[in-house]
C-alpha positions in Angstrom: 0.0 0.0 0.0 2.8 2.4 0.8 4.7 1.4 -2.3 1.7 1.9 -4.6 1.1 5.4 -3.1 4.7 6.3 -3.6 4.6 5.2 -7.3 1.4 7.2 -7.8 2.8 10.3 -6.3 5.9 10.0 -8.4 3.9 9.7 -11.7 1.8 12.7 -10.7 5.0 14.7 -10.1 6.4 13.7 -13.4 3.1 14.7 -15.1 3.1 18.1 -13.4 6.7 18.7 -14.3 6.0 17.7 -18.0 3.0 20.0 -18.2 5.0 22.9 -16.8 7.5 22.6 -19.6 5.0 23.1 -22.4 4.5 26.5 -24.2 1.2 28.2 -25.2 0.6 29.5 -28.7 3.1 32.4 -29.4 2.1 35.8 -30.6 4.1 37.5 -33.3 5.1 41.1 -33.9 3.2 43.6 -36.1 2.2 42.5 -39.6 3.2 38.8 -39.2 1.6 35.5 -38.6 2.4 31.9 -37.6 3.1 29.6 -40.5 0.5 27.0 -41.5 2.0 24.0 -39.6 1.7 25.7 -36.2 -1.6 27.7 -36.7 -3.9 24.8 -35.4 -1.8 24.0 -32.3 -2.6 25.6 -28.9 0.3 24.1 -26.9 3.8 23.2 -27.8 6.1 20.8 -25.9 9.4 21.8 -24.6 11.9 22.1 -27.4 9.3 22.9 -30.1 10.2 25.3 -32.8 7.8 27.5 -34.7 8.3 30.0 -37.5 6.5 33.3 -38.4 5.9 34.8 -41.8 5.2 38.4 -42.9 1.6 39.3 -43.6 0.4 40.0 -47.2 2.0 43.2 -48.5 4.9 43.0 -46.1 8.4 41.5 -46.5 11.1 40.5 -44.1 13.5 43.3 -43.2 15.9 40.8 -41.4 16.0 38.7 -38.3 15.2 35.1 -37.7 11.6 34.1 -38.1 12.0 31.0 -35.8 11.5 30.8 -32.0 12.0 27.8 -29.6 10.0 26.7 -26.6 12.3 26.2 -23.6 11.0 25.4 -20.1 7.6 26.8 -20.9 8.9 30.0 -22.5 9.5 31.1 -26.1 12.8 32.6 -27.2 12.8 36.2 -28.5 11.4 36.7 -32.0 13.9 38.6 -34.2 11.9 38.9 -37.4 11.0 42.5 -38.6 8.3 42.9 -41.3 8.1 46.1 -43.4 5.8 47.2 -46.2 6.7 46.1 -49.7 7.8 48.8 -52.1 6.2 49.0 -55.6 8.8 51.5 -56.8 8.1 54.6 -58.8 5.9 54.3 -61.9 7.5 55.2 -65.2 7.0 58.7 -66.5 3.8 59.4 -68.4 3.9 61.4 -71.6 2.0 64.8 -71.5 1.1 64.2 -67.8 2.3 64.0 -64.3 2.3 61.4 -61.4 1.9 62.4 -57.8 2.2 60.3 -54.6 0.0 61.8 -51.9 1.7 59.9 -49.1 5.1 60.7 -50.4 6.1 57.0 -50.9 5.4 54.0 -53.1 4.9 51.3 -50.4 2.1 48.7 -50.0 -1.2 50.5 -49.6 0.0 53.8 -51.0 -1.5 55.2 -54.2 -0.4 57.2 -57.2 -2.5 59.9 -58.8 -2.1 60.6 -62.5 -3.1 64.0 -64.1 -2.7 65.1 -67.7 -1.4 68.4 -69.0 -3.7 71.1 -70.3 -5.2 70.0 -73.6 -4.9 66.3 -72.9 -7.5 63.9 -71.6 -6.8 60.9 -69.3 -7.6 57.4 -70.7 -7.6 54.8 -67.9 -7.8 55.0 -64.1 -6.7 58.2 -62.4 -5.6 56.4 -59.2 -3.4 53.3 -59.0 -2.7 51.5 -55.6 0.4 49.6 -54.6 -0.6 46.0 -53.9 1.2 42.9 -52.6 2.4 42.0 -56.1 3.1 45.6 -57.2 1.0 48.3 -58.8 -2.5 47.0 -59.3 -3.5 48.7 -62.5 -2.0 49.6 -65.8 -0.6 53.1 -66.2 -3.1 55.3 -68.0 -2.3 57.5 -71.0 -2.8 61.2 -71.8 -4.3 61.7 -75.2 -4.6 65.1 -76.9 -8.0 66.7 -76.8 -9.9 67.1 -80.0 -12.6 69.4 -81.1 -15.1 68.6 -83.8 -15.7 71.0 -86.7 -17.4 74.2 -85.6 -20.8 75.1 -87.1 -21.1 77.2 -90.2 -22.0 80.9 -89.9 -24.6 82.7 -92.0 -23.2 85.0 -94.7 -19.6 83.9 -93.8 -17.2 81.1 -93.3 -14.1 79.9 -91.5 -10.7 78.3 -92.3 -9.1 75.9 -92.2 -11.8 73.3 -92.5 -11.0 69.9 -91.0 -12.9 66.9 -89.6 -11.1 67.2 -86.2 -9.0 69.8 -84.5 -6.3 69.3 -81.9 -6.1 71.3 -78.7 -5.2 75.0 -79.3 -5.9 74.7 -83.0 -7.3 78.0 -84.3 -10.0 78.7 -86.9 -10.5 82.2 -88.4 -13.9 83.6 -89.5 -14.7 86.0 -92.3 -17.9 87.5 -93.8 -19.2 87.8 -97.3 -18.8 91.2 -99.0 -21.1 93.8 -97.6 -21.4 92.1 -94.2 -19.5 93.0 -91.0 -18.1 90.5 -88.4 -19.9 90.8 -85.1 -17.8 88.9 -82.5 -14.3 87.4 -82.3 -12.5 86.8 -85.6 -10.7 83.7 -84.1 -11.9 80.7 -82.1 -9.6 78.2 -80.3 -10.0 74.5 -79.5 -10.2 74.6 -75.7 -9.9 72.2 -72.8 -13.6 71.3 -72.8 -13.2 70.1 -76.4 -15.1 73.0 -77.7 -14.2 76.1 -79.7 -14.1 79.3 -77.6 -15.2 82.0 -77.9 -18.5 81.2 -79.6 -18.6 81.7 -83.4 -19.3 85.3 -84.5 -22.1 86.5 -86.7 -22.1 88.4 -90.0 -24.3 91.5 -89.8 -25.5 93.9 -92.4 -24.6 97.3 -90.9 -26.1 100.6 -92.0 -26.8 103.7 -89.9 -29.4 106.3 -90.8 -28.3 109.8 -91.7 -28.4 111.9 -88.5 -31.0 114.7 -88.3 -29.9 117.4 -85.9 -32.0 120.6 -85.9 -30.0 123.8 -85.8 -26.8 121.9 -86.6 -24.4 121.9 -89.6 -22.4 119.0 -91.1 -18.7 119.5 -90.7 -17.0 116.3 -92.0 -17.3 112.6 -92.3 -19.0 109.9 -94.3 -22.0 110.3 -96.6 -25.0 107.9 -96.9 -25.1 105.0 -96.8 -23.2 104.9 -93.5 -21.5 101.6 -93.0 -19.8 100.0 -90.0 -17.2 102.4 -88.3 -18.3 105.4 -90.4 -18.0 108.7 -88.6 -19.7 112.1 -89.0 -19.0 115.4 -87.2 -21.5 118.2 -86.7 -21.5 121.7 -85.1 -24.3 123.9 -83.9 -25.3 127.1 -85.6 -24.6 130.4 -83.9 -26.8 130.9 -80.9 -27.0 127.2 -80.1 -24.9 124.9 -77.9 -24.2 121.2 -78.6 -25.3 118.7 -76.0 -23.4 115.5 -76.5 -20.4 114.5 -78.6 -19.8 116.3 -81.9 -18.4 113.2 -83.6 -20.4 109.9 -83.7 -19.6 106.5 -85.1 -21.8 103.8 -86.7 -21.6 100.7 -84.5 -22.2 97.0 -85.2 -25.9 97.4 -84.2 -26.5 100.0 -86.9 -26.7 102.7 -84.2 -24.7 105.9 -83.8 -22.3 105.8 -80.8 -22.4 107.8 -78.7 -25.9 109.0 -79.2 -26.6 111.7 -81.8 -26.2 115.1 -80.1 -28.7 117.9 -80.2 -28.4 121.7 -80.3 -29.8 123.7 -77.4 -30.6 127.4 -77.8 -28.2 129.6 -75.8 -29.9 131.6 -73.0 -28.6 134.0 -70.4 -30.4 134.6 -67.1 -31.0 138.1 -65.8 -27.8 139.7 -64.4 -29.9 141.4 -61.7 -30.1 145.1 -60.7 -27.2 147.4 -60.0 -27.0 149.6 -57.0 -28.3 153.1 -57.7 -29.1 152.2 -61.2 -31.5 150.5 -63.6 -31.3 147.8 -66.3 -33.3 147.8 -69.5 -35.0 145.8 -70.9 -35.8 143.7 -67.8 -36.5 139.9 -68.5 -36.0 136.6 -66.7 -34.2 135.0 -69.7 -32.4 136.6 -72.6 -31.5 135.1 -76.0 -28.1 134.9 -77.5 -26.7 138.4 -78.5 -29.5 140.2 -76.6 -28.2 143.5 -75.3 -29.0 145.2 -72.0 -28.3 148.8 -71.1 -27.4 150.3 -67.8 -28.2 153.8 -66.5 -27.7 155.5 -63.1 -30.0 157.6 -61.0 -29.6 161.4 -60.6 -26.5 162.5 -58.8 -24.7 159.2 -59.8 -22.5 158.6 -62.7 -21.7 155.2 -64.5 -18.3 153.5 -64.2 -17.8 150.8 -66.8 -19.6 149.8 -69.9 -23.2 151.0 -70.3 -24.0 147.9 -72.4 -23.6 144.1 -71.9 -24.3 141.3 -74.4 -25.5 137.7 -73.9 -22.5 135.6 -75.1 -21.8 132.1 -76.1 -20.9 131.1 -72.5 -24.4 132.1 -71.6 -23.2 135.0 -69.5 -23.4 138.7 -70.1 -20.2 140.5 -71.1 -18.6 142.8 -70.2 -19.3 142.8 -66.4 -22.0 145.1 -65.1 -20.9 148.7 -64.4 -21.2 150.6 -61.1 -23.1 153.8 -60.2 -20.9 156.1 -58.1 -21.8 159.4 -56.4 -20.9 162.3 -58.7 -20.4 164.8 -55.8 -23.1 167.3 -56.8 -24.4 167.8 -53.1 -20.9 168.6 -51.9 -20.3 171.2 -54.7 -23.6 173.0 -53.9 -22.7 173.2 -50.2 -19.2 174.5 -51.0 -20.6 177.2 -53.3 -23.1 178.3 -50.6 -20.3 178.5 -48.0 -18.1 180.5 -50.3 -21.0 182.9 -51.1 -21.7 183.5 -47.4 -18.0 184.2 -46.7 -17.8 186.7 -49.6 -21.0 188.3 -48.5 -19.6 188.7 -45.0 -16.4 190.2 -46.3 -18.4 192.7 -48.4 -20.5 193.7 -45.4 -17.4 194.3 -43.3 -15.7 196.4 -46.0 -18.9 198.5 -46.4 -19.1 199.1 -42.7 -15.5 200.0 -42.5 -15.9 202.7 -45.2 -19.0 204.0 -43.6 -17.1 204.4 -40.3 -14.2 206.2 -42.0 -16.6 208.6 -43.6 -18.4 209.4 -40.4 -15.1 209.7 -38.5 -14.1 212.6 -40.8 -17.2 214.7 -40.0 -17.5 214.0 -36.3 -14.8 213.9 -33.6 -16.8 211.6 -31.4 -17.7 208.7 -33.4 -15.3 206.3 -32.0 -17.3 205.1 -29.0 -20.3 204.9 -31.2 -18.6 202.8 -33.9 -16.2 201.0 -31.7 -18.0 200.8 -28.4 -15.0 202.4 -26.6 -15.3 205.5 -24.5 -12.8 208.3 -25.6 -10.7 210.4 -23.1 -11.2 214.2 -22.8 -7.8 214.8 -24.4 -8.8 212.7 -27.3 -12.1 214.6 -27.6 -10.3 218.0 -27.7 -7.8 216.9 -30.3 -8.7 218.4 -33.6 -9.4 216.0 -36.4 -6.9 215.5 -39.0 
């Protein structure tokens, strides 16, 4: 009984020791997997070896892919997996290739664009796969334009079935017609000719009728495209608009035909201490107004002014200034009074002298001074 128990315990110990030496399924590094022969196993006995391989699109960058189970532990995995490189695509004629991620590794893409005037035939984007680039390189074919439509009363050259990008056609009109639009059209990026084809128009402007105007120079009827005429207004009228007009593509004069407006002058208004004749609110060209001053004032400047071409009166209005007649009258009166006073004094003086000869006592009477007795007794003479 004791021996059997000992044997049983020994077997159990060996079993536990053997189980402790097994390894569980190993886990690889990024972008790698166990190879097929070890994928289905969950445990590996001591001394087992397993190998890893790189995932699809990745390749070994070095290091051993094999690890060993030793005493229940796996040895270090040295394998390093990196993305495969597809390499740069070959150059494309009349186009350009760009790599948005800046590289040509597994999962990256290339984007193809064509130069102006060329159209892409094939896929625009190509992705780098596990076996290299996954699509064929597209091509850039030159754009083509079909023949532009004919124009009425005209034509174009050269005439071809197809035109390449940037090819030019030139339009012309039949005799008597004028081209309205661009003379040239170019095969553009949208495979159409631009600008749109022109039209051939029959252009003729009517002879201008401008009242109170005179023809100066220019074309005579019929007035065709780009014909010009020049007019001027008769005296007494002012032109409103441009004097020279041109017949445009729409059979209209450009700018608009002008008209002649009668010249008018507004009233210059009154002058101080004077009058204006005739008095009106508005005067016609060459009308004349006359100025006059009130009594005791005299005119300084022109007594007449004329309505001129600038619709103003010329020369400028005169002025009425005081002629000094009141001052002269006052001066004359003052001089007369002074002279009269002098005459009176002289007369009184002579009267006094005459009386003084016949009477010895006239002094006090005339002069208001009392004479002394000696003076009274002194004989005259």
